[in-house]
mmCIF file of the N, C-alpha and C atoms, coordinates in Angstrom:
data_MODEL
# 
_entry.id   MODEL 
# 
loop_
_atom_site.group_PDB 
_atom_site.id 
_atom_site.type_symbol 
_atom_site.label_atom_id 
_atom_site.label_alt_id 
_atom_site.label_comp_id 
_atom_site.label_asym_id 
_atom_site.label_entity_id 
_atom_site.label_seq_id 
_atom_site.pdbx_PDB_ins_code 
_atom_site.Cartn_x 
_atom_site.Cartn_y 
_atom_site.Cartn_z 
_atom_site.occupancy 
_atom_site.B_iso_or_equiv 
_atom_site.pdbx_formal_charge 
_atom_site.auth_seq_id 
_atom_site.auth_comp_id 
_atom_site.auth_asym_id 
_atom_site.auth_atom_id 
_atom_site.pdbx_PDB_model_num 
ATOM 1   N N  . UNK A 1 1  ? 0.843  -1.173 0.000   1.00 0.00 ? 1  UNK A N  1 
ATOM 2   C CA . UNK A 1 1  ? 0.000  0.000  0.000   1.00 0.00 ? 1  UNK A CA 1 
ATOM 3   C C  . UNK A 1 1  ? 0.890  1.240  0.000   1.00 0.00 ? 1  UNK A C  1 
ATOM 4   N N  . UNK A 1 2  ? 0.576  2.180  -0.887  1.00 0.00 ? 2  UNK A N  1 
ATOM 5   C CA . UNK A 1 2  ? 1.326  3.425  -0.961  1.00 0.00 ? 2  UNK A CA 1 
ATOM 6   C C  . UNK A 1 2  ? 0.553  4.516  -0.236  1.00 0.00 ? 2  UNK A C  1 
ATOM 7   N N  . UNK A 1 3  ? 1.287  5.424  0.389   1.00 0.00 ? 3  UNK A N  1 
ATOM 8   C CA . UNK A 1 3  ? 0.680  6.544  1.102   1.00 0.00 ? 3  UNK A CA 1 
ATOM 9   C C  . UNK A 1 3  ? 1.086  7.840  0.409   1.00 0.00 ? 3  UNK A C  1 
ATOM 10  N N  . UNK A 1 4  ? 0.124  8.724  0.210   1.00 0.00 ? 4  UNK A N  1 
ATOM 11  C CA . UNK A 1 4  ? 0.368  9.999  -0.450  1.00 0.00 ? 4  UNK A CA 1 
ATOM 12  C C  . UNK A 1 4  ? -0.112 11.142 0.438   1.00 0.00 ? 4  UNK A C  1 
ATOM 13  N N  . UNK A 1 5  ? 0.590  12.249 0.356   1.00 0.00 ? 5  UNK A N  1 
ATOM 14  C CA . UNK A 1 5  ? 0.197  13.474 1.049   1.00 0.00 ? 5  UNK A CA 1 
ATOM 15  C C  . UNK A 1 5  ? 0.087  14.570 -0.004  1.00 0.00 ? 5  UNK A C  1 
ATOM 16  N N  . UNK A 1 6  ? -1.029 15.277 -0.011  1.00 0.00 ? 6  UNK A N  1 
ATOM 17  C CA . UNK A 1 6  ? -1.251 16.360 -0.955  1.00 0.00 ? 6  UNK A CA 1 
ATOM 18  C C  . UNK A 1 6  ? -1.067 17.695 -0.239  1.00 0.00 ? 6  UNK A C  1 
ATOM 19  N N  . UNK A 1 7  ? -0.156 18.500 -0.787  1.00 0.00 ? 7  UNK A N  1 
ATOM 20  C CA . UNK A 1 7  ? 0.177  19.783 -0.178  1.00 0.00 ? 7  UNK A CA 1 
ATOM 21  C C  . UNK A 1 7  ? -0.099 20.919 -1.150  1.00 0.00 ? 7  UNK A C  1 
ATOM 22  N N  . UNK A 1 8  ? -0.331 22.090 -0.603  1.00 0.00 ? 8  UNK A N  1 
ATOM 23  C CA . UNK A 1 8  ? -0.432 23.290 -1.414  1.00 0.00 ? 8  UNK A CA 1 
ATOM 24  C C  . UNK A 1 8  ? 0.516  24.344 -0.850  1.00 0.00 ? 8  UNK A C  1 
ATOM 25  N N  . UNK A 1 9  ? 1.138  25.089 -1.742  1.00 0.00 ? 9  UNK A N  1 
ATOM 26  C CA . UNK A 1 9  ? 2.072  26.135 -1.349  1.00 0.00 ? 9  UNK A CA 1 
ATOM 27  C C  . UNK A 1 9  ? 1.476  27.522 -1.591  1.00 0.00 ? 9  UNK A C  1 
ATOM 28  N N  . UNK A 1 10 ? 0.170  27.599 -1.768  1.00 0.00 ? 10 UNK A N  1 
ATOM 29  C CA . UNK A 1 10 ? -0.484 28.838 -2.156  1.00 0.00 ? 10 UNK A CA 1 
ATOM 30  C C  . UNK A 1 10 ? -1.129 29.589 -1.000  1.00 0.00 ? 10 UNK A C  1 
ATOM 31  N N  . UNK A 1 11 ? -0.894 29.199 0.205   1.00 0.00 ? 11 UNK A N  1 
ATOM 32  C CA . UNK A 1 11 ? -1.561 29.841 1.342   1.00 0.00 ? 11 UNK A CA 1 
ATOM 33  C C  . UNK A 1 11 ? -0.657 30.876 1.986   1.00 0.00 ? 11 UNK A C  1 
ATOM 34  N N  . UNK A 1 12 ? -1.275 31.916 2.463   1.00 0.00 ? 12 UNK A N  1 
ATOM 35  C CA . UNK A 1 12 ? -0.566 32.935 3.235   1.00 0.00 ? 12 UNK A CA 1 
ATOM 36  C C  . UNK A 1 12 ? -1.381 33.243 4.480   1.00 0.00 ? 12 UNK A C  1 
ATOM 37  N N  . UNK A 1 13 ? -0.732 33.789 5.481   1.00 0.00 ? 13 UNK A N  1 
ATOM 38  C CA . UNK A 1 13 ? -1.383 34.053 6.756   1.00 0.00 ? 13 UNK A CA 1 
ATOM 39  C C  . UNK A 1 13 ? -1.127 35.491 7.176   1.00 0.00 ? 13 UNK A C  1 
ATOM 40  N N  . UNK A 1 14 ? -2.168 36.135 7.653   1.00 0.00 ? 14 UNK A N  1 
ATOM 41  C CA . UNK A 1 14 ? -2.067 37.486 8.192   1.00 0.00 ? 14 UNK A CA 1 
ATOM 42  C C  . UNK A 1 14 ? -2.351 37.453 9.689   1.00 0.00 ? 14 UNK A C  1 
ATOM 43  N N  . UNK A 1 15 ? -1.625 38.235 10.429  1.00 0.00 ? 15 UNK A N  1 
ATOM 44  C CA . UNK A 1 15 ? -1.859 38.343 11.857  1.00 0.00 ? 15 UNK A CA 1 
ATOM 45  C C  . UNK A 1 15 ? -3.097 39.204 12.103  1.00 0.00 ? 15 UNK A C  1 
ATOM 46  N N  . UNK A 1 16 ? -3.801 38.985 13.197  1.00 0.00 ? 16 UNK A N  1 
ATOM 47  C CA . UNK A 1 16 ? -4.953 39.839 13.516  1.00 0.00 ? 16 UNK A CA 1 
ATOM 48  C C  . UNK A 1 16 ? -4.527 41.305 13.603  1.00 0.00 ? 16 UNK A C  1 
ATOM 49  N N  . UNK A 1 17 ? -5.355 42.171 13.088  1.00 0.00 ? 17 UNK A N  1 
ATOM 50  C CA . UNK A 1 17 ? -5.133 43.629 13.109  1.00 0.00 ? 17 UNK A CA 1 
ATOM 51  C C  . UNK A 1 17 ? -3.916 44.059 12.304  1.00 0.00 ? 17 UNK A C  1 
ATOM 52  N N  . UNK A 1 18 ? -3.508 43.247 11.350  1.00 0.00 ? 18 UNK A N  1 
ATOM 53  C CA . UNK A 1 18 ? -2.366 43.589 10.515  1.00 0.00 ? 18 UNK A CA 1 
ATOM 54  C C  . UNK A 1 18 ? -2.780 44.658 9.504   1.00 0.00 ? 18 UNK A C  1 
ATOM 55  N N  . UNK A 1 19 ? -1.945 45.664 9.338   1.00 0.00 ? 19 UNK A N  1 
ATOM 56  C CA . UNK A 1 19 ? -2.215 46.727 8.376   1.00 0.00 ? 19 UNK A CA 1 
ATOM 57  C C  . UNK A 1 19 ? -1.304 46.622 7.161   1.00 0.00 ? 19 UNK A C  1 
ATOM 58  N N  . UNK A 1 20 ? -0.452 45.639 7.145   1.00 0.00 ? 20 UNK A N  1 
ATOM 59  C CA . UNK A 1 20 ? 0.501  45.454 6.065   1.00 0.00 ? 20 UNK A CA 1 
ATOM 60  C C  . UNK A 1 20 ? -0.169 44.799 4.852   1.00 0.00 ? 20 UNK A C  1 
ATOM 61  N N  . UNK A 1 21 ? 0.258  45.206 3.666   1.00 0.00 ? 21 UNK A N  1 
ATOM 62  C CA . UNK A 1 21 ? -0.224 44.571 2.440   1.00 0.00 ? 21 UNK A CA 1 
ATOM 63  C C  . UNK A 1 21 ? 0.445  43.214 2.261   1.00 0.00 ? 21 UNK A C  1 
ATOM 64  N N  . UNK A 1 22 ? 1.694  43.119 2.699   1.00 0.00 ? 22 UNK A N  1 
ATOM 65  C CA . UNK A 1 22 ? 2.443  41.862 2.610   1.00 0.00 ? 22 UNK A CA 1 
ATOM 66  C C  . UNK A 1 22 ? 1.944  40.880 3.665   1.00 0.00 ? 22 UNK A C  1 
ATOM 67  N N  . UNK A 1 23 ? 1.952  39.605 3.304   1.00 0.00 ? 23 UNK A N  1 
ATOM 68  C CA . UNK A 1 23 ? 1.543  38.590 4.274   1.00 0.00 ? 23 UNK A CA 1 
ATOM 69  C C  . UNK A 1 23 ? 2.589  38.451 5.372   1.00 0.00 ? 23 UNK A C  1 
ATOM 70  N N  . UNK A 1 24 ? 2.148  38.009 6.520   1.00 0.00 ? 24 UNK A N  1 
ATOM 71  C CA . UNK A 1 24 ? 3.051  37.825 7.653   1.00 0.00 ? 24 UNK A CA 1 
ATOM 72  C C  . UNK A 1 24 ? 3.806  36.508 7.564   1.00 0.00 ? 24 UNK A C  1 
ATOM 73  N N  . UNK A 1 25 ? 3.147  35.487 7.068   1.00 0.00 ? 25 UNK A N  1 
ATOM 74  C CA . UNK A 1 25 ? 3.751  34.156 7.004   1.00 0.00 ? 25 UNK A CA 1 
ATOM 75  C C  . UNK A 1 25 ? 3.335  33.491 5.694   1.00 0.00 ? 25 UNK A C  1 
ATOM 76  N N  . UNK A 1 26 ? 4.299  32.910 5.000   1.00 0.00 ? 26 UNK A N  1 
ATOM 77  C CA . UNK A 1 26 ? 3.983  32.036 3.874   1.00 0.00 ? 26 UNK A CA 1 
ATOM 78  C C  . UNK A 1 26 ? 4.112  30.613 4.386   1.00 0.00 ? 26 UNK A C  1 
ATOM 79  N N  . UNK A 1 27 ? 3.101  29.820 4.133   1.00 0.00 ? 27 UNK A N  1 
ATOM 80  C CA . UNK A 1 27 ? 3.146  28.484 4.708   1.00 0.00 ? 27 UNK A CA 1 
ATOM 81  C C  . UNK A 1 27 ? 2.632  27.444 3.734   1.00 0.00 ? 27 UNK A C  1 
ATOM 82  N N  . UNK A 1 28 ? 2.779  26.219 4.109   1.00 0.00 ? 28 UNK A N  1 
ATOM 83  C CA . UNK A 1 28 ? 2.327  25.066 3.328   1.00 0.00 ? 28 UNK A CA 1 
ATOM 84  C C  . UNK A 1 28 ? 1.159  24.449 4.083   1.00 0.00 ? 28 UNK A C  1 
ATOM 85  N N  . UNK A 1 29 ? 0.113  24.113 3.353   1.00 0.00 ? 29 UNK A N  1 
ATOM 86  C CA . UNK A 1 29 ? -1.047 23.484 3.967   1.00 0.00 ? 29 UNK A CA 1 
ATOM 87  C C  . UNK A 1 29 ? -1.185 22.055 3.447   1.00 0.00 ? 29 UNK A C  1 
ATOM 88  N N  . UNK A 1 30 ? -1.458 21.135 4.356   1.00 0.00 ? 30 UNK A N  1 
ATOM 89  C CA . UNK A 1 30 ? -1.730 19.768 3.955   1.00 0.00 ? 30 UNK A CA 1 
ATOM 90  C C  . UNK A 1 30 ? -3.217 19.674 3.644   1.00 0.00 ? 30 UNK A C  1 
ATOM 91  N N  . UNK A 1 31 ? -3.550 19.270 2.428   1.00 0.00 ? 31 UNK A N  1 
ATOM 92  C CA . UNK A 1 31 ? -4.951 19.176 2.020   1.00 0.00 ? 31 UNK A CA 1 
ATOM 93  C C  . UNK A 1 31 ? -5.581 17.866 2.469   1.00 0.00 ? 31 UNK A C  1 
ATOM 94  N N  . UNK A 1 32 ? -4.914 16.760 2.197   1.00 0.00 ? 32 UNK A N  1 
ATOM 95  C CA . UNK A 1 32 ? -5.406 15.467 2.641   1.00 0.00 ? 32 UNK A CA 1 
ATOM 96  C C  . UNK A 1 32 ? -4.330 14.409 2.468   1.00 0.00 ? 32 UNK A C  1 
ATOM 97  N N  . UNK A 1 33 ? -4.588 13.256 3.052   1.00 0.00 ? 33 UNK A N  1 
ATOM 98  C CA . UNK A 1 33 ? -3.715 12.093 2.869   1.00 0.00 ? 33 UNK A CA 1 
ATOM 99  C C  . UNK A 1 33 ? -4.575 10.961 2.329   1.00 0.00 ? 33 UNK A C  1 
ATOM 100 N N  . UNK A 1 34 ? -3.922 10.041 1.644   1.00 0.00 ? 34 UNK A N  1 
ATOM 101 C CA . UNK A 1 34 ? -4.660 8.917  1.068   1.00 0.00 ? 34 UNK A CA 1 
ATOM 102 C C  . UNK A 1 34 ? -3.755 7.685  1.068   1.00 0.00 ? 34 UNK A C  1 
ATOM 103 N N  . UNK A 1 35 ? -4.360 6.537  1.289   1.00 0.00 ? 35 UNK A N  1 
ATOM 104 C CA . UNK A 1 35 ? -3.678 5.256  1.144   1.00 0.00 ? 35 UNK A CA 1 
ATOM 105 C C  . UNK A 1 35 ? -4.199 4.627  -0.147  1.00 0.00 ? 35 UNK A C  1 
ATOM 106 N N  . UNK A 1 36 ? -3.289 4.217  -1.002  1.00 0.00 ? 36 UNK A N  1 
ATOM 107 C CA . UNK A 1 36 ? -3.672 3.700  -2.309  1.00 0.00 ? 36 UNK A CA 1 
ATOM 108 C C  . UNK A 1 36 ? -3.211 2.259  -2.432  1.00 0.00 ? 36 UNK A C  1 
ATOM 109 N N  . UNK A 1 37 ? -4.123 1.395  -2.702  1.00 0.00 ? 37 UNK A N  1 
ATOM 110 C CA . UNK A 1 37 ? -3.808 -0.010 -2.865  1.00 0.00 ? 37 UNK A CA 1 
ATOM 111 C C  . UNK A 1 37 ? -4.122 -0.391 -4.305  1.00 0.00 ? 37 UNK A C  1 
ATOM 112 N N  . UNK A 1 38 ? -3.079 -0.545 -5.122  1.00 0.00 ? 38 UNK A N  1 
ATOM 113 C CA . UNK A 1 38 ? -3.262 -0.821 -6.539  1.00 0.00 ? 38 UNK A CA 1 
ATOM 114 C C  . UNK A 1 38 ? -2.247 -1.858 -6.996  1.00 0.00 ? 38 UNK A C  1 
ATOM 115 N N  . UNK A 1 39 ? -2.608 -2.629 -7.979  1.00 0.00 ? 39 UNK A N  1 
ATOM 116 C CA . UNK A 1 39 ? -1.695 -3.632 -8.515  1.00 0.00 ? 39 UNK A CA 1 
ATOM 117 C C  . UNK A 1 39 ? -0.856 -3.078 -9.649  1.00 0.00 ? 39 UNK A C  1 
ATOM 118 N N  . UNK A 1 40 ? -1.150 -1.869 -10.114 1.00 0.00 ? 40 UNK A N  1 
ATOM 119 C CA . UNK A 1 40 ? -0.389 -1.255 -11.201 1.00 0.00 ? 40 UNK A CA 1 
ATOM 120 C C  . UNK A 1 40 ? 0.882  -0.645 -10.687 1.00 0.00 ? 40 UNK A C  1 
# 
């Protein structure tokens, strides 16, 4: 069985009450995980 993790690099985070146009943190988000059982 193979295990996969799907990630996105498109998320940014702003702190509460931030007045900056630039994001405070660039981060990676895990979307989901899957176990794949295939004979191919």
